[in-house]
Steps between C-alpha positions, in 0.01 A plus 500: 500500500343801334683822554373755749151639431654843529666427163514849358140608437628798305667280243184290477304814420760611248467172315129557450511664160187671380368324193211598278205283596255403226142546616163383370195705604143366503234757588164544326477874572711666229569816701632311802706281269650809335582662837660180623706467183625859533600441863690185409680657204597803709657263753702315238281196440420374150131432434511214248128426482155625593172313538141592581390158628643208691500253211706734283734556796570127524564474125739797504678370811559164335620668180712784642632341822521835685684558827179614667124496436265760650135388500184683596259286704185588305534429128274349233522148352737388777558696820838588646490230768444223247770643275740530797440136589599391149799733460640443849417129496702452182783706658501736201554817703424663835153656517389825660124537545320836474195527722258779594486596867154342526646170377746451786325173582638367171861535615504158667350344190769674295772349717341158467496551123877553507532878503824614660376849596208737452425869454184675615356754256541791482875460550793734453826449316691479830292192589576326171874432523516332842197287413656384173837425658330310783311288247812427295700415813235263639461332162874442466511351850217259427646382169846460656360292786299286261815422304689408816228310686233292327324366813233745621548430871877543472447817293288653777764413759771648278299816447450537875872487584587725204248759621665494842848533349385785276372682806842469665675626187260794481608592852852525353380762251392298198164540331277192478587428131871552571483259792343228289749552218787478753369166625445374146843613378678355805327166445613497136857603587531231766312236301250447777129571553337828597349322799843406636630855447195641677535254789866601538405868516236433765734276702786753483280787610347294780846411630606864488187607684566242770868581548 
């Protein structure tokens, strides 16, 4: 049995050490690229590469293996959606898409291309951090699930129960990334699967609710 979902959220948060994320930026407008770079550097990120088109972004991503790639939708040679599909499809790094307000219809296409999150221009620095962390968190979840479950149908079922368990852990005070890491760590500690840990959390909480 997994231990109680109330397992010290504070300690889970404390274990989340802030590390310097390496970021690749692809934006064909030099001024926007410069502003974005300044925002990232001010927030402690390391910009390891810059590109003005989607093809160059793919090449740099393959070469540098950054922790995150930020892609503008509209770029020459290869657009951001095509580049996102390649970078995300090869599981190189999580992708955040930049889109103008008038391009909101492209958001669904961006998700289909593998983008983990998006930002609508013009954006502010306060919007940047949560979007990046959301993208990194979602990417880590997907790659972890792919390692644990190879069958697509089973992966979807696993994801569904993990989402439910994460929601219950969030009610205990954890953030969404902390909840996933708790499930993942507990599975590793107990040499079991994340699905079984998640099912135990859901079952335990259901029993408590019914008692």
